[in-house]
C-alpha positions in Angstrom: 2.8 79.6 44.2 0.9 80.6 47.4 2.6 77.8 49.3 6.0 78.9 48.2 5.3 82.5 49.0 4.0 81.5 52.5 7.1 79.3 53.1 9.4 82.1 52.0 7.6 84.6 54.3 7.8 82.2 57.3 11.5 81.5 56.6 12.2 85.2 56.5 10.3 85.8 59.8 12.2 82.9 61.4 15.6 84.2 60.2 14.7 87.7 61.5 13.8 86.3 64.9 17.0 84.2 65.0 19.1 87.3 64.2 17.4 89.4 66.9 17.9 86.6 69.5 21.5 86.3 68.5 22.0 90.1 68.8 20.4 90.0 72.3 22.6 87.1 73.4 25.7 88.9 72.1 24.7 92.1 73.9 24.2 90.2 77.2 27.5 88.3 76.8 29.4 91.5 76.3 27.6 93.1 79.2 28.5 90.2 81.5 32.1 90.3 80.3 32.4 94.0 81.2 30.9 93.4 84.6 33.2 90.4 85.2 36.3 92.3 84.3 35.4 95.1 86.6 34.5 92.8 89.5 37.0 90.1 89.2 40.0 91.9 87.7 39.8 95.6 88.6 38.2 95.5 92.0 40.1 92.4 93.2 43.3 94.0 92.2 42.5 97.1 94.2 41.5 94.9 97.2 44.7 93.0 97.0 46.7 96.2 97.0 44.7 97.5 100.0 45.5 94.2 101.8 49.2 94.6 101.1 49.2 98.1 102.4 47.4 96.9 105.6 50.3 94.4 106.0 52.9 97.2 105.5 51.2 99.2 108.2 51.1 96.3 110.5 54.8 95.6 110.0 55.6 99.3 110.6 53.6 99.3 113.9 55.1 96.1 115.0 58.6 97.3 114.3 57.9 100.5 116.2 56.6 98.5 119.1 59.5 96.1 119.2 62.0 98.9 119.1 60.3 100.6 122.0 58.9 103.5 120.0 55.3 104.6 119.9 53.9 104.6 116.4 53.0 108.2 115.4 49.8 108.7 113.4 51.3 111.8 111.8 54.2 109.7 110.3 54.7 110.3 106.6 54.8 106.6 106.1 51.4 106.1 107.7 49.8 109.2 106.1 50.9 108.0 102.6 49.5 104.5 103.1 46.2 105.7 104.6 45.8 108.1 101.7 46.4 105.3 99.3 43.8 103.1 101.0 41.3 105.9 100.9 41.9 106.6 97.2 41.6 102.9 96.3 38.4 102.5 98.3 37.0 105.5 96.3 38.1 103.8 93.1 36.3 100.6 94.2 33.1 102.6 94.8 33.4 104.2 91.4 33.8 100.7 89.8 30.8 99.4 91.7 28.7 102.4 90.4 29.9 101.6 86.8 28.9 98.0 87.3 25.4 99.1 88.5 25.1 101.3 85.4 26.2 98.4 83.1 23.6 96.1 84.7 20.9 98.6 84.0 21.6 98.8 80.3 19.2 97.1 77.9 19.9 95.7 74.5 19.2 98.2 71.7 15.9 98.0 70.0 16.2 95.8 66.9 17.4 97.8 63.9 19.5 100.2 66.0 23.2 100.0 66.5 24.4 99.3 70.0 26.4 102.0 71.7 29.5 100.8 73.6 30.9 102.6 76.6 
């Protein structure tokens, strides 16, 4: 019976190690998914919006120039767009800080329940 008990013990240890490895892998996959969403969806969406606003500003300045007017920096049109760009850049900085925090997270110690943000 000693052989069977030893085999049972080794099997249980192997299953425990396998379970812990699977939990670590799941944690890391979830972590990378969160980072990917923030980087490639949220941040790129904001950068695309900023690019579009730059294009609007360029068109406005060009139209002003072509019509012989001097573009005014205190124009409500420009103020609104510049404010939007500033706000979006702050949002990007916030998202990058969140990404840094996510990257620093470690898998929970085995036996604990992971805490999701």
